[in-house]
N, C-alpha and C positions, 0 to 999 in steps of 0.2 A: 362134439362129433355128430354129424348128421347121419341118419339111417336111411337106407333105401326103402322103396315101397315093399311093404310086407315084412320088413325086418323087425325083430322085436326091439323095442326101445327100452332104455334104462328106466327103472322105476323112478317116478317123479314124486317129490314131496307134495303133500296136500296143500301146502301154502309156501309161497316163495320166501327165501331167506333174503331179506333186504338189509343192507348195512345200516347200522344205527348211528354212524358217526356224523357229527355236525360238519357242515362246510359253509363257506361264505355264500351269501345270496347269489353272487354273480361269478362263482369260481369257474364255471365251464367256459366263460368268455375269455379265459386265458389261452384257449386253444385257437390258433389262427384260423383254421378252416371253419370252425364254428362261428367265429366273429364275422367272417364274410357271409356265411349263411344267415346269421341273425340280422345283420345290417340289411341285406337284401329283402328279407321277410318283413322288416319294419315298413319299407316303402310299399311292397306288394300288398301287405295286409291292409294298409290304409285304403288302397284302391279297391280291394275286395269288399270292404265294408261300405265304401261309397257306392259301389255297384249294387250291393244288396239293398240298401235303402232306396236308391233310385229305381231299381227294378220293381220293388214292391209298390212304390208310389206310382210308377208309370202304369202298371197293370191295374191298380185301383182307379186311376184317372181314366183309363181307356174303357174299363168295364163297369166300375162302380160295385164290384162284387168281391166279397171276402173269399168266396169259393174259388174265384179265379186266381187270387193271390195264393191260395192253398195249392191249386193245380200247378202254378209256376214253381213253387217250392218242391212239390212232389216230382215234377219232371227233372229238376236239377239233381235230385237224389235217387231217382229211379234206376239209373245205370248202376249205381253202387249196389242196390238191392239185387239187380239181375246178374251183374257180372263181377261183383266185388271179389268173390272167392277166386275167380280166374285171374283177376288182377294181382292178387297175392301170390299165386303160383308164378306169374311172369316176373314179379319183383324179386322173388327168391332166385330166379335164374339170371336176371339182368344186372348190368353195372348200374347201380342206383343213380350215380351222378349223371350219367348220360341219359338215363330214362327221364330224370327231372328236367334236363334241358329241352327234351322234346315236349313234355306235358306243359311246361311253363310257356313255351312258345305258342302252343296251340291255344291256351287260354288267353294269351295276349291278342292273338288274331281275332278270337271270338268277341272280345270286348271292343276292339276297334271297329269291327263290322257292325255291331249293334249301335255304336256311337254314330257312325255315318248314317245309318237308317234313321235314327232319332233326330239328329241335327237337321237332316234334309227334309224332315216332316213326313216321311213315307212309312214310318214304323206302324205296324199293326200288332195286335196281341199275339198272333201266331209267330211273329218274328221273335218276340221275347220268349215264348215257349221253346222255340227251336234253339235259341242261344243258351237257355238254361239247360236243355238236354245235352247240348254239345259240351258245355262246361262239365256236366256230370260225367260224360264219357271220359274226358281227360282225367277227372278226379279218380276214376277207377284205378288207375296206375299211380297217379300223383300222390294220393294220400298215403297208401302203405309204403311207397318209396320214400316219402319225406319222413314218415314216422320211424322207419327202420334205418334210414340213413344217419339219423342222429347218433346212434350207437357207433357207427363207423367213424364219425367225426370226433367224438369225445371219449369213446371207450366206456367200459362198465363202471368205473369209479365215479364218473361225472354224469352218468346217464340220467339219474333222477333229477339232478339240478338242471340239466339241459332241457328235459321234458317240461319241467315247470316253467323255465324261462321262455320256452316256445309259447306256452299258454299265456304268460305275462305279455309277451310280444304281441300276440294276437289281440289281447284285450286292451293293451295300450293303444293299438291302432284303432280299436273300436271307440276309444275316447275321441279320437281326431276325425275318423272317417265319417260317422254320422253327422257330426257338427258341420264339417265342410260340405257334405252332400246336401244338408238342409239349406245352406247358403247358396249352393249352386242351383238347386232345384228352383228355389224362389227367385234367384237372380238371373241366371242365364239358361236354365233348363236342364232336364235330366241327361241329355245327350253328352254334355261335357263331363259329367260324372263317369259315364261309361268310357269316354276317351281317356280320362285320367287313369282308370283302372287298366285299360289296355297297355298304356305306356309304362305303367308302374312295374310291369313284369321285366322291364329292362334291368332293374336293379338285381333281382335274384339270379337272372341269367348271367350277368357280368360276374356276380359273386361266385357262381359255380365254375365259370371259366377260369377265375383267378386262383382257385384252390390248388393245393399241392397234393397230387394223388399219393405221393410217397409217404405223406403224413397220416393218411387214413388208416384205421385199424382194419386189417384184412379179415374179411369174413368169407368162409368157404361158400361159394354159390352152389345151389342145388343143380345137379345135372338134369338135362332133359330126360324125362321118363314117364311111364304110365303110373297112375295111381297116386300122384303127388297131392291132388286135392283131397282124396280120401285119407291120405296119410296125415294131412293137417287137421282134418276133422277128428280123426281118431286121437290125435295128440291132445286136442282140446277136451274131448269127451272124457279122457282119463284123468283130468285135472280139475277137481271141484273148485279150486280157487280161481281158475280161469273161466270155467263155464258159467259159474254163478255171477261172477263179476260182469261178464258179457251180457247175461240175461238181465241183470239190473240196469246196465247201461241202455239196453234195448227198450225197456219200459220207460225209463226217464226220457230218452231221446225221442221215442215215438209219441208219447202223450204229453210230456212236460215242456219240450223245447220248441213248440210251434209259435214262437214269438213274432215272426213275420205276419202271421194271421192275426194274433191277438192284439199286438201293439198298434198296428195300423187301424184296426177297428175301434180300439179304445180312443185313439186320438181323433178319429173322424166321426164315429157314430155316438160314442158315450159322452165325451167331453167337448165335442164340436170344435176342436182345435185344428191346427194345420200341420204341415210337414215339419215345422219347427218343433212342435210338441212330440211328434213321433221320433224325431232325431234325439230329443232330450230324454225320452224314455230309454232309448238304446244306449245313450251316453251314460246315464246313471246306472244302468245295469252293468255297463262296462267298468265303471268305478268299482263296484262290488266284485266283479269277476277278476279285476286286476289285483285287488287285495287278496282274494282267495288264491290266485296263482302265486303271488309273492310269498304268502305264508307257506304254501306247499314247497317253494324253493328252499325255504329255511328248515322245513321239517325233516328230521332224520330218518323217518320211516313212513312207509305207505301202508296204513293199517286198514283192514277191511271194515272194522267197526266205525272208523272215521267216515268212510264212504257211505255206509248205510245210514248213520245218523244224519249226515249232510243231505242225503236223498230224502229222508223223512221230513227234515226241516224245509227243504226246497219245495216239496209238494204241499206241505201245510201252508207255507207263506203264499203260494199261488192261490190257494183257496181263500186266504184272508184278502189278498189283493183283488180278487174277483168281486168282493163286497165293498171295496173302498168307495166312500160316497163322494170324494172330491179328487180333483186332478192332482193336487199337491201330495195327498196321502198315497195315492197310487204310484206317483213318481218316486216318492221316498222308499216305498217297498221294493222298487226295482234294485236297490243297492244290496240288501241282504239276499234277495233271490239270486242275483248275479254271483254273489260270494259263495253261497252254498252250491249252486249249480256248477261253478268252476271247481269247487272242491271235489265234487263227485267225478267230474270229467278227468281232472289231473290225477287223482288217486287211482281211478280205474285204469287210466292209460299207463301210469307208472307200474302198477301191480302186474299188468299183463306183459309189458315190455321186459321188466326185470325178472319175471318168472318164466320166460320163454327161451328155449334154445335158439341161439343166433341164426342157425341154418333154417329154422322154422318161423322166424320172426315176421317175414313178409306175409306168409299165409295166415298167421294168427292175428296180426294187426289188420289184415284185410277183413277178416271175420269181425273183429272188433269195430272197425269203421263201417263195415256193411250194416251191422246191427244198429250202431249209433246213428249213422246218417241215412242208411237205407230204410229206417223206420218212417222217415218223413213222407214217402209216397203213400203210406197207410195213414199216418197220424194227421198230416196237414189237410187232406181233403175232409177227413172226419171232423177236425177242428173247424174248418171252414163251413161245413154243413151245419154243425151245431150252432155256430155263430150266426149264420143266416136264418136258421129256423127258430132258435130259442134265445138268441142274444149272445154277445161276446162274454158277458159275465158267466153264463152257464158253461160256455166252452172252456174258459180258463179254469173254473172250479172243477169241472170233470177231469181235465187233464192233470191238475195238481193232485186230486184225490187218488187217481189211479197210480201216479208215481209214488205217493206216500204209502199206499197200501201194499204195492209191490215191494218196496224197500223193507217194510216190516215183515212181510211173508218170507222174503229171501234171507233176511237176518235170522229168522227162526229156523229156516232150513239149514243154514250154515252152522248155527249153534248146535243143531241136532247131529249134523255130520261130524262136527268137531267135538262131540260129547261135552257140550258146555251148557250151563244154565244161567238164567238171568239173576243177577244179584243186585238188590236195592238196599242202600244203607247210607251212612253218613261218614264223611272223611274230612277232618279238620273243620268241622262245623258246617259243611256243605253237603247237600244230597249228592249221592254218587250212584249211577246206574251203569253196570258193566256185566260182561259175560265172564264167568269163572268156570274152571273144570268141574264137571259133575262128579260127585263121589261115586265110586264103583262099589259093587257088592263086597269085593275083597277088602276095601277100606272100611266098610261099615261092620264087617264081621268081627266079633271079639277075638282077641288073641287066644290061641290054644294053651 
């Protein structure tokens, strides 16, 4: 049940209760509406990855500056930082299927316009900046709408599996998109990659039109009213499991996920390779991300400790990659970096979605996506500046170190909030590190 502005909400548990039952890896695909959505996203995601690679390479070719690449990334995610919370308020009021038809169409037109400018030879860097900002504006509504629409398609029982498969879908496209983009850039030019992306939105639009509205799980939409944004913020602030998950995602997203800046600079400046190596780095990272997403689809629970441990490993591996002396070693490290990064993302997404009241999900997910994606306008220019001033190795190392330290700090805070302590020991001949309940004074006192 949703509550109106200012109405007292029911007390929420400090951690979400997430079903522990096992399901098949692809069980949510039994739902017809979700199959249509999934199939459309396969095509669209390939186009999205092609545009990302082409966009970064085009900006680097036009300017020769890693900072300019960072500015492009920042402009694409700046609208989420500025307007993301308002997008969530809109999504909780709107029909999500209709909202997605509008946002997907807008992004298709943006890709086609950029393609025409590039193919005709009239493209300038400010055109790319403008296109990135336009896509970002559409994303303000598109992202929370897509995230929360999943629960309407599959229902609560299949939500965790569907969220994980969405991530696997995105990462599978990441295996194909960069490779095809590399071939197109070297063969016919970046403009054709933009054109493919624009036309690829036909698939999800057709999928949305073919859905059966009667098969959707009805979620009560929030009525128009004052104070709904504050209501969403109050809801999150009263839930330690939500607020600290979002804070961790913010640190990792802002400082650890600036790969458009790092990978293009490593390919061009450190290893003196071409667009093919840049695409290969992204492809290998996608292999690891796909493994992480599929493992999450099979996992019966979304545990906070898994997310924190994965964030520490993700940051530490970035520091190691920053010191890699050879191209092949750096490339191989992209696989585990992708796997742990995706584990953080999927576990955080699932924890937040499954622990949130459906009537509040649009606002909560907009906050989640605003923090994760909206951190790029802060992190990407910083990463670009460090890369230009001190070298890309320093930029990657600093980003990874901040992510790892933040994960350790948040883990300790959550342990304190949950009255837990760190336990180090052996289990079946192997070292085991875990958090266990802290003994209270009553437990330690001798019996009377």
